[in-house]
C-alpha positions, 0 to 999 in steps of 0.5 A, a space after each residue: 876421265 872421271 877419278 876414282 875408281 869403285 871395285 869389286 873382287 870376282 867372288 863377290 854377288 851382283 847384289 852386292 855390286 848394284 848395291 855399290 852402284 846403286 850407293 855410289 851413283 855409277 853403272 858399272 864397277 872395276 872386278 879386281 883380283 888383288 891388284 889386277 884388273 880381270 874385268 868390268 861389269 855394268 848395270 846393263 850386265 846384270 840386267 840382260 845377263 842375270 834378271 832378264 835370263 831369271 837367274 838369282 843375282 845372290 847367287 851368282 857372282 861377278 866372275 859369272 857376268 862381267 866382261 873379262 880382261 877389259 880394255 884398259 888405258 893410262 892416264 897418259 894415253 891421248 884422247 884420240 887413242 881412247 876413242 879409238 878403241 871405243 870405237 874399234 871395240 865397241 864399248 862405252 867404257 874403259 878402265 884407266 889403269 896408272 902401275 897396274 891399279 885402277 884410278 879412273 874410269 873414261 866413258 863416252 861421256 868425259 870423251 864428249 866433254 873432251 871432244 866436243 863440249 857443247 855437244 848433247 851428249 856432254 850437257 847430259 854428263 855435265 847434268 847433276 845425277 837424278 836430274 834426268 828422267 829415269 835417274 
């Protein structure tokens, strides 16, 4: 799990969410309404569902684009359970929630590091941001 979560409100603009992603050097933000996790927004959601459609990211809310009711795990769940959820639902990230509050994110890279630390994906996940092509 990557500890810490960047969250936005459902009524935030996509530009605000994208700026947070850039500042934090992350590819996703949790969408929270008060203390409840209500969605997950990825950089791909913004690109494919908004920019590629020619929509104005200033005029589109996070709620209009994010994945609603995301799958959640707890910090006490087994790695195997997270893997099974990701496989079954074809997702790359799972918000980690404890007592209703987001506390982290589990990604495919996190799971690769836990289960196959010598794999290429684990190595890429350990690389510092900006050291790979395209970052």
